C-alpha positions, -999 to 999 in steps of 0.1 A, spaced: 458 154 -53 428 167 -34 407 171 -66 415 136 -76 401 122 -45 368 141 -49 367 132 -85 368 96 -75 337 99 -53 316 118 -79 305 87 -98 294 68 -65 275 99 -56 257 99 -89 249 63 -87 233 67 -53 213 98 -65 202 77 -96 191 49 -73 174 72 -50 151 87 -77 144 55 -96 140 31 -70 137 42 -34 115 75 -37 88 57 -61 87 27 -36 82 51 -8 55 70 -27 35 37 -34 39 26 3 22 60 12 -7 55 -13 -12 19 -1 -14 31 36 -39 58 28 -61 35 8 -60 9 38 -67 40 64 -97 48 40 -114 14 42 -150 14 49 -180 -9 52 -193 -17 19 -160 -13 -2 -153 -42 -26 -117 -51 -20 -90 -77 -35 -67 -94 -9 -31 -102 -18 -42 -138 -18 -66 -130 -46 -100 -132 -27 -126 -106 -37 -151 -97 -13 -170 -69 4 -159 -53 37 -184 -63 63 -167 -46 94 -135 -25 100 -121 -35 133 -96 -14 154 -69 -40 157 -58 -38 121 -81 -63 108 -113 -62 86 -140 -87 82 -146 -95 45 -177 -111 31 -164 -134 2 -200 -151 -1 -233 -146 14 -230 -154 51 -192 -163 48 -171 -137 66 -133 -140 70 -109 -118 91 -82 -102 70 -53 -82 81 -57 -46 66 -22 -43 53 -29 -75 31 -57 -57 11 -41 -53 -24 -67 -32 -42 -102 -15 -37 -125 -21 -65 -155 -2 -56 -157 26 -29 -190 31 -12 -204 67 -13 -196 86 21 -226 90 45 -243 124 42 
């Protein structure tokens, strides 16, 4: 009787393990990569926002925002976490 009860839980444990390795773990890895990309934003980086705007970072602010220049003289404030991709990185200052 004892062995039968454990045998019933083995498929549930296997399903959870498969879900962890196929869904949860890759999502956590992707979130860490996005977080490190956002942390590394610097002035001059060309970025794409989640809204599809492409611009150049004019200023990185402390309160979780960046100022992005989308056209000459046109700057918008964007929340850092909404930066979807960095197209061109600026070279680090030597």
